[in-house]
C-alpha positions in Angstrom: 97.5 86.0 125.1 94.5 88.2 125.7 94.4 86.9 129.3 97.4 89.1 130.0 94.8 91.9 130.1 91.9 90.4 131.9 89.8 93.5 131.8 90.3 94.0 128.1 89.4 90.4 127.6 86.2 90.8 129.7 85.2 94.0 127.9 85.9 92.7 124.4 84.3 89.3 124.8 80.7 90.5 124.3 81.6 92.3 121.1 83.3 89.2 119.7 80.4 87.0 120.8 77.9 89.3 119.0 80.0 89.4 115.9 80.3 85.6 115.6 76.9 84.5 116.9 74.4 87.4 117.2 74.9 89.8 114.3 72.6 90.4 111.4 75.0 88.7 109.0 74.5 85.2 107.9 77.2 82.7 108.9 78.3 82.6 105.2 78.6 86.4 105.0 80.5 86.6 108.3 83.0 83.9 107.4 83.6 85.4 103.9 84.5 88.7 105.7 86.7 87.1 108.3 88.5 84.8 105.9 89.2 87.7 103.4 90.5 89.9 106.3 92.7 87.1 107.6 94.1 86.5 104.1 94.7 90.2 103.5 96.8 90.7 106.7 98.4 87.3 106.6 96.9 86.0 109.8 97.4 82.3 109.5 95.9 81.8 113.0 92.6 83.3 112.0 92.6 81.8 108.6 93.1 78.3 110.0 90.3 78.7 112.5 87.9 80.2 110.1 88.4 77.7 107.3 86.7 75.2 109.6 84.0 77.7 110.6 83.5 78.8 107.0 82.8 75.2 106.0 80.4 74.8 108.8 78.6 78.0 107.5 78.2 76.5 104.1 81.3 77.6 102.2 82.8 74.9 100.0 86.6 74.3 100.0 86.7 75.8 96.5 84.9 78.9 97.7 87.3 79.2 100.6 90.2 79.0 98.3 88.6 81.7 96.0 88.4 84.1 99.0 92.1 84.6 98.4 91.3 86.1 95.0 88.6 88.4 96.4 85.7 89.9 94.5 87.4 89.4 91.1 87.0 85.6 91.4 84.2 84.0 89.4 81.2 82.6 91.2 80.4 85.2 93.8 77.0 86.9 93.8 76.8 90.7 93.9 76.4 90.9 97.7 79.4 88.5 98.2 81.5 90.6 95.8 80.6 93.7 97.8 81.4 92.1 101.1 84.8 91.0 99.8 85.4 94.6 98.5 84.5 96.0 101.9 87.3 94.0 103.5 89.7 95.1 100.8 88.8 98.7 101.1 88.9 98.8 104.9 92.4 97.2 104.8 93.7 99.5 102.1 92.1 102.8 103.1 90.4 102.4 106.5 87.1 103.3 104.8 84.7 101.9 102.3 83.6 103.4 99.0 80.2 104.9 98.5 79.4 102.3 95.8 80.3 99.4 98.2 78.3 101.0 101.0 75.3 101.6 98.7 75.4 98.0 97.3 75.5 96.5 100.8 72.9 98.9 102.2 70.5 97.9 99.4 71.2 94.2 99.6 71.4 93.7 103.4 70.1 96.8 105.1 71.8 99.3 107.4 72.2 97.1 110.4 74.0 94.4 108.4 76.3 97.0 106.8 77.4 98.2 110.2 77.8 94.6 111.4 80.0 93.9 108.3 82.2 97.0 109.0 82.6 96.0 112.7 83.4 92.4 111.8 86.2 93.5 109.5 87.5 96.1 112.0 87.5 93.6 114.8 89.4 91.0 112.8 91.9 93.5 111.5 92.7 94.3 115.1 92.7 90.7 116.4 94.8 89.5 113.5 97.3 92.3 114.0 97.6 91.3 117.7 98.0 87.6 117.0 100.7 88.3 114.4 102.5 90.8 116.6 102.9 88.2 119.3 103.6 85.3 116.9 100.7 83.3 118.4 101.0 79.8 117.0 98.3 78.0 115.1 96.5 75.5 117.4 97.2 72.0 116.4 93.6 71.1 117.1 92.3 73.3 114.3 
C-alpha cells in the first residue's frame, strides 16, 4: 500500500527502522506502546503483527491480553503504567500530561521519552492509514 507513494515509503523507512530497532526503548517498552496504540485505534493489522513481536520481546500472552485494559490492569510496574498512559493520552488529547511526562523522564530519561512519543505518533498514523485502506491482516502472521 505504501508502495503507491515510493518517495514517502523511502523517506519514512529510516524512521520506522529506528523506532523498531534503534531507539532507546527496550523491546518490551516499544511493543507495549505499539500494542496499546493498535488496540486504542482498532488496528487489527498492527495488533496481529505486534502480538508476535511482543512475545519475542518478552511479553507473555497474559500481559499482551492485559494491554487492552491499559494502565489500570494489575501487574504493570510504574514505568509500564506510564507508557500505557502515554498512548492513551496521545490518542485522546494529542498530548501527554505533565505527570506522565515527569514519570517517564525520571524512569527512562529524555531520549526515551521522546522515542516513546514518536513511537505512538508513528503507529497512530500508520494504523489510521491501514484502517482507511482496509489493509487485510497477513495470513502468515
